[in-house]
C-alpha positions as CSV (number, residue, x, y, z in Angstrom):
1,M,-2.4,15.9,5.3
2,T,0.1,14.1,3.1
3,P,1.8,11.2,4.9
4,S,5.5,10.9,5.5
5,W,6.8,8.0,3.4
6,S,10.1,6.9,5.1
7,C,12.5,5.1,2.8
8,S,13.5,1.5,3.6
9,T,17.1,0.5,3.3
10,W,16.4,-3.0,1.9
11,N,15.1,-1.9,-1.5
12,G,14.4,1.8,-1.5
13,T,10.6,1.3,-1.3
14,P,8.8,3.3,1.4
15,E,8.0,1.4,4.6
16,V,4.4,2.0,5.4
17,D,3.0,1.6,8.9
18,A,-0.6,0.5,9.5
19,D,-1.9,4.0,10.3
20,T,-0.3,5.5,7.2
21,F,-1.8,2.7,5.0
22,E,-5.2,3.1,6.6
23,A,-5.1,6.8,5.8
24,L,-4.1,6.0,2.2
25,F,-7.0,3.5,2.0
26,Q,-9.4,6.2,3.0
27,R,-8.1,8.8,0.5
28,V,-8.5,6.5,-2.5
29,R,-11.7,4.9,-1.4
30,N,-14.6,5.1,-4.0
31,W,-17.3,3.8,-1.6
32,G,-20.6,5.5,-2.5
33,R,-19.1,7.4,-5.5
34,W,-21.5,5.6,-7.9
35,G,-24.2,4.8,-5.4
36,E,-24.5,2.8,-2.2
37,D,-25.5,-0.4,-4.2
38,D,-22.9,-0.1,-6.9
39,Q,-21.0,-3.3,-7.8
40,R,-19.0,-2.1,-10.8
41,G,-16.5,0.3,-9.3
42,T,-14.3,2.0,-11.8
43,L,-15.9,0.0,-14.7
44,N,-18.5,2.8,-14.5
45,L,-15.9,5.0,-16.2
46,L,-16.1,2.8,-19.3
47,D,-19.4,4.2,-20.7
48,D,-20.6,4.1,-24.3
49,A,-18.8,7.4,-25.1
50,A,-15.5,6.1,-23.6
51,R,-15.8,2.9,-25.7
52,A,-16.6,4.8,-28.9
53,A,-13.6,7.1,-28.3
54,A,-11.3,4.1,-27.7
55,A,-12.2,2.7,-31.1
56,L,-10.8,5.8,-32.7
57,V,-7.4,5.0,-31.3
58,V,-7.0,2.1,-33.8
59,R,-4.6,2.9,-36.7
60,S,-2.8,-0.1,-38.1
61,G,-5.4,-2.7,-37.0
62,R,-2.7,-5.0,-35.6
63,T,-3.9,-7.3,-32.8
64,V,-1.8,-8.6,-29.9
65,S,-2.7,-11.2,-27.3
66,L,-2.0,-10.2,-23.8
67,S,-2.3,-13.7,-22.3
68,H,0.1,-16.6,-21.6
69,D,-0.5,-20.2,-22.6
70,L,-2.2,-22.3,-19.9
71,D,0.7,-24.1,-18.3
72,T,0.1,-27.7,-17.4
73,L,3.5,-28.2,-15.8
74,A,4.2,-27.5,-12.1
75,G,6.9,-25.0,-11.2
76,P,8.0,-22.5,-8.6
77,D,5.4,-20.0,-9.9
78,N,2.8,-22.6,-10.9
79,G,1.9,-24.6,-7.8
80,R,-1.6,-25.4,-9.2
81,P,-1.0,-26.2,-12.9
82,A,-3.9,-26.3,-15.4
83,L,-5.4,-29.6,-16.4
84,H,-5.8,-30.6,-20.1
85,Y,-6.6,-34.0,-21.3
86,M,-8.5,-35.7,-24.1
87,T,-12.0,-37.0,-23.4
88,Q,-12.5,-38.5,-26.9
89,Q,-10.3,-39.1,-30.0
90,C,-11.3,-39.7,-33.5
91,D,-9.5,-43.0,-33.8
92,V,-11.7,-44.6,-31.1
93,A,-15.0,-42.7,-31.8
94,L,-18.0,-44.2,-33.4
95,G,-20.0,-42.9,-36.3
96,E,-19.3,-40.1,-38.7
97,P,-18.1,-37.4,-38.5
98,R,-15.7,-38.4,-35.7
99,V,-14.6,-35.8,-33.2
100,N,-11.8,-35.0,-30.8
101,T,-12.9,-33.5,-27.5
102,D,-10.9,-32.4,-24.5
103,F,-11.3,-31.2,-20.9
104,I,-9.7,-28.0,-19.5
105,G,-9.6,-27.3,-15.8
106,V,-7.9,-24.3,-14.2
107,D,-7.4,-22.9,-10.7
108,F,-6.7,-19.5,-12.1
109,H,-5.9,-17.3,-9.1
110,G,-2.2,-17.5,-8.6
111,K,1.1,-16.5,-10.3
112,S,0.7,-18.3,-13.7
113,V,-2.6,-17.9,-15.4
114,T,-3.6,-14.6,-17.0
115,H,-6.8,-13.7,-15.2
116,V,-9.0,-10.8,-14.0
117,D,-9.8,-10.3,-10.4
118,A,-13.5,-9.4,-9.7
119,L,-14.1,-7.0,-6.8
120,C,-15.3,-9.8,-4.5
121,H,-11.9,-11.4,-4.8
122,C,-10.3,-9.3,-2.0
123,S,-11.5,-7.8,1.3
124,F,-9.7,-5.5,3.7
125,R,-10.6,-5.7,7.4
126,G,-13.6,-7.8,6.5
127,R,-15.0,-5.4,3.9
128,L,-15.3,-5.7,0.2
129,Y,-15.6,-2.7,-2.2
130,N,-18.4,-0.2,-1.2
131,G,-18.2,-1.4,2.4
132,I,-19.9,-4.7,1.8
133,D,-19.4,-7.3,4.6
134,S,-17.4,-10.1,3.0
135,S,-18.7,-12.8,5.3
136,H,-22.3,-12.2,4.2
137,S,-21.5,-11.9,0.5
138,V,-19.1,-14.7,-0.3
139,D,-19.6,-18.4,0.7
140,S,-18.7,-21.8,-0.6
141,T,-20.9,-21.3,-3.7
142,G,-19.2,-18.0,-4.7
143,G,-20.0,-14.4,-4.4
144,S,-23.3,-12.6,-4.4
145,V,-22.0,-9.1,-5.1
146,G,-19.1,-7.6,-7.1
147,T,-18.6,-10.8,-9.1
148,V,-17.1,-11.3,-12.5
149,E,-20.7,-11.2,-13.8
150,Q,-20.3,-7.4,-13.7
151,M,-18.0,-7.8,-16.7
152,R,-20.4,-10.1,-18.7
153,D,-20.8,-7.6,-21.5
154,G,-17.0,-7.3,-21.9
155,V,-14.4,-4.7,-21.0
156,V,-13.6,-2.3,-23.8
157,G,-11.6,0.9,-23.6
158,R,-8.4,2.8,-24.3
159,G,-5.4,0.9,-23.0
160,V,-2.0,2.5,-22.3
161,L,1.2,0.6,-21.7
162,V,3.7,1.9,-19.1
163,D,6.9,0.2,-20.2
164,L,9.2,0.6,-17.2
165,P,12.2,-1.4,-18.5
166,R,12.3,0.5,-21.7
167,A,12.4,3.8,-19.9
168,R,15.1,2.5,-17.6
169,G,17.2,1.1,-20.4
170,A,17.0,-2.3,-18.7
171,E,15.6,-5.7,-19.4
172,W,13.5,-5.8,-16.4
173,V,12.7,-4.2,-13.0
174,E,14.3,-6.3,-10.3
175,P,12.0,-8.1,-7.9
176,G,11.5,-6.4,-4.6
177,A,11.2,-3.0,-6.2
178,G,8.1,-0.9,-5.6
179,V,7.6,1.6,-8.4
180,G,6.3,5.0,-7.3
181,P,4.0,7.5,-9.1
182,D,6.8,9.8,-10.3
183,E,8.3,7.0,-12.3
184,L,5.0,6.1,-13.9
185,V,4.4,9.7,-14.9
186,E,8.0,10.1,-16.2
187,T,7.7,6.9,-18.2
188,L,4.5,8.0,-19.9
189,A,6.0,11.4,-20.6
190,A,9.1,9.7,-22.2
191,Q,6.8,7.6,-24.4
192,G,4.7,10.7,-25.4
193,T,1.6,9.0,-24.0
194,A,-1.2,11.1,-22.5
195,R,-3.3,9.7,-19.7
196,L,-7.0,10.1,-19.9
197,S,-9.9,9.4,-17.5
198,G,-11.1,5.8,-17.9
199,D,-7.8,4.4,-19.3
200,I,-6.9,0.8,-18.8
201,V,-3.4,1.0,-17.4
202,L,-1.0,-1.9,-18.1
203,V,2.4,-1.8,-16.3
204,R,5.2,-3.8,-17.7
205,T,8.1,-4.7,-15.3
206,G,9.7,-7.3,-17.6
207,H,8.7,-10.1,-15.2
208,R,8.4,-12.7,-18.0
209,R,11.6,-11.6,-19.7
210,R,13.4,-12.1,-16.4
211,R,11.8,-15.6,-16.1
212,E,12.9,-16.4,-19.7
213,V,16.5,-15.4,-19.0
214,L,17.0,-16.6,-15.3
215,G,14.4,-19.2,-14.9
216,A,11.2,-19.4,-12.8
217,W,11.0,-18.3,-9.2
218,D,8.3,-17.9,-6.6
219,P,6.9,-14.4,-7.0
220,S,4.8,-14.8,-3.9
221,H,7.8,-13.8,-2.0
222,H,9.9,-11.7,-4.4
223,S,8.3,-9.6,-7.2
224,A,8.4,-6.2,-8.8
225,G,5.3,-4.1,-8.8
226,L,3.8,-0.8,-7.6
227,A,4.4,1.0,-4.4
228,P,1.3,1.8,-2.5
229,E,1.4,5.5,-3.1
230,S,1.1,4.9,-6.9
231,M,-2.5,4.0,-6.2
232,E,-3.2,7.6,-5.3
233,W,-2.1,8.7,-8.8
234,L,-4.2,6.0,-10.4
235,H,-7.2,7.2,-8.3
236,A,-6.7,10.8,-9.2
237,S,-6.4,10.1,-12.9
238,D,-9.5,7.8,-12.9
239,A,-8.0,4.6,-14.1
240,A,-10.7,2.0,-15.1
241,L,-8.5,-1.1,-14.8
242,L,-5.0,-2.0,-13.8
243,G,-3.0,-4.8,-15.3
244,G,0.5,-6.1,-14.9
245,D,2.9,-8.8,-16.0
246,G,3.0,-9.9,-12.3
247,D,0.1,-9.2,-10.0
248,S,0.9,-5.5,-9.5
249,D,2.1,-6.0,-5.9
250,S,5.8,-5.7,-5.1
251,R,7.1,-8.2,-2.7
252,P,8.2,-8.4,0.1
253,S,5.3,-6.1,1.0
254,S,6.3,-2.6,2.2
255,V,3.2,-2.4,4.4
256,D,3.2,-3.6,7.9
257,G,0.6,-6.4,8.3
258,V,-0.7,-6.3,4.7
259,D,0.6,-8.9,2.3
260,S,-0.9,-7.5,-0.9
261,P,-1.4,-3.7,-0.5
262,I,-2.1,-3.1,-4.1
263,H,-4.9,-5.7,-4.1
264,A,-6.4,-4.1,-1.0
265,L,-6.3,-0.6,-2.4
266,A,-7.4,-1.5,-5.9
267,L,-10.2,-4.0,-5.3
268,A,-11.5,-3.2,-1.8
269,A,-11.0,0.6,-1.7
270,M,-11.2,1.8,-5.2
271,G,-13.3,-0.8,-6.9
272,L,-10.6,-1.1,-9.5
273,P,-10.4,-4.6,-11.2
274,L,-7.0,-6.1,-11.6
275,I,-5.6,-8.2,-14.4
276,D,-2.7,-10.4,-13.2
277,N,0.1,-12.3,-15.0
278,M,-0.3,-10.6,-18.4
279,N,1.9,-11.2,-21.4
280,L,3.2,-7.7,-22.1
281,E,6.3,-8.7,-24.0
282,D,4.7,-8.9,-27.4
283,L,2.8,-5.7,-26.8
284,A,5.9,-3.9,-25.8
285,Q,7.6,-4.9,-29.0
286,A,4.5,-3.9,-31.1
287,C,4.2,-0.5,-29.4
288,S,7.9,0.2,-29.8
289,A,7.7,-0.7,-33.5
290,E,4.7,1.6,-34.0
291,G,6.1,4.4,-31.8
292,R,2.9,4.6,-29.7
293,W,1.8,3.1,-26.5
294,D,-2.0,3.5,-26.6
295,F,-4.4,1.0,-28.2
296,L,-7.9,-0.3,-28.1
297,F,-8.2,-2.8,-25.2
298,V,-10.8,-5.7,-25.4
299,M,-11.4,-8.4,-22.8
300,A,-14.3,-10.9,-22.4
301,P,-14.2,-12.8,-19.1
302,L,-16.1,-16.1,-18.8
303,R,-19.6,-15.8,-17.5
304,V,-19.2,-17.6,-14.2
305,P,-22.1,-17.1,-11.7
306,G,-20.7,-16.0,-8.4
307,G,-17.1,-16.0,-9.9
308,T,-14.3,-14.1,-8.1
309,G,-12.6,-13.7,-11.4
310,S,-11.9,-15.5,-14.7
311,P,-9.0,-16.6,-16.9
312,V,-8.8,-14.2,-19.8
313,N,-7.1,-13.6,-23.1
314,P,-7.2,-9.8,-23.4
315,L,-6.4,-8.2,-26.8
316,A,-4.7,-5.0,-27.8
317,V,-5.7,-3.5,-31.1
318,L,-3.3,-1.0,-32.5
């Protein structure tokens, strides 16, 4: 039975009660789909054939970084800034050749660093993807299942950009708005972009453009993203990864008692890895210039044993 999504008056996003959200969680759940012991989730959709087909998408050969610079300055959206300092400089080194070396440290989960979330990053009601008990699988040393190590051979596939501001004729989608599946489908249709099984779906809200014009704010409380029912469309169309220029969740949350419903549905229910805080501005310009919004997507997370994710610099190859 399809739930009734009652519209809220504060931003037009459906207000979802706990029972309705639980029913949605069950409908999009991929537990057992690829076996009881599976730890890869929707990455299983990116097989050799899918990667080979994605390579055929390349036309111009243009490459675009989908990451932001590591930000070492604290701000409303960067409460845990990256660390970068020199550990040795040539002018004080001994011997030849002399070298410059530096230290880089990053607490990457948050609202600033471009990063991928592994499936062990998020549980819902104590369960990770595939029904795994989070308390038995993640401790102070890291995770034992569903870690970023599942991506150690890289993530390669066909990427598609859903450029919401372009379709709206706006600079950005205002924070607080939850984008539903109809708008995603209509935006792709306006772009002339077909959706295929195993696609890596990147949703641009114009988050970074708004920040550039109006200044930084704390997106933990106010951000544009997807409405929960959009995950049903992503599930039905077999998306392999979901990325956004925020963290894909709209805030304030429209779900009673769930702060990050997209994270819960994607990571815990679907086994769908998320890429947060992407730089999609350069990609949007490149896609518009070439008149196409599909590309080869390439990402190589760091090999961190037990890692709940990794900072990344994904690339689009047009």
